[in-house]
N, C-alpha and C positions, 0 to 999 in steps of 0.2 A: 503493499499499500504506499509506504513512504517513497520508493523510486518512481511510482505513477505520480505522486504529489510533486516530486523534484522535477519531473520532466514537464509537467504542466506549468510549474512556476517559472521554468526556463523558458518555455514557450511564450509565456505572457510576458516576460522581461524582453525577449528578442522582439515580439511584435510592438511593443512600447518604444523601443529603441529604434525600430524601422519607421514607426510613425513620426517620431520626433525629427529624425534625419530628413525625411520627406518634407516636413513642415519647415524646417530650417533652410532647405533648398528654395522653397518657395519666397520666404522672408529674404533670402539674398538675391533672388531675382527682382524682387520688389524694390529693394534698396538700390540695385543697380540701375533700374529703370529711372528712379527718382534722381539718381546722381547724374545720369546722362542727361536727364531734363534740365538740370540745373546749368549745365554748359550750354544748351540750346536756348534756353530762355534768360540767360542773363543780358542786363542791359550795358549800354556804354555811357561813361560819363561825359561831362560836358569839355573836360580837358583832353579828350581824345585817348586817354589810358584806359587799358581795360580793366574792368572792375571785377572784384571777386565775388562770387555767389556764396562764400562761406565767410565766417566772421572771425577766424583765428588768426 
């Protein structure tokens, strides 16, 4: 009975890890799209120099 429970627990952990990794891929793609849109949508300043879309 205990080996069956251990196998089921292992399957549950692997399923949870696989779901988390897939979710992180979607988050990474969304961040990449926002990052690329920041380059496309940035404006220029009156001085003619290129402005930064980030604040650091």
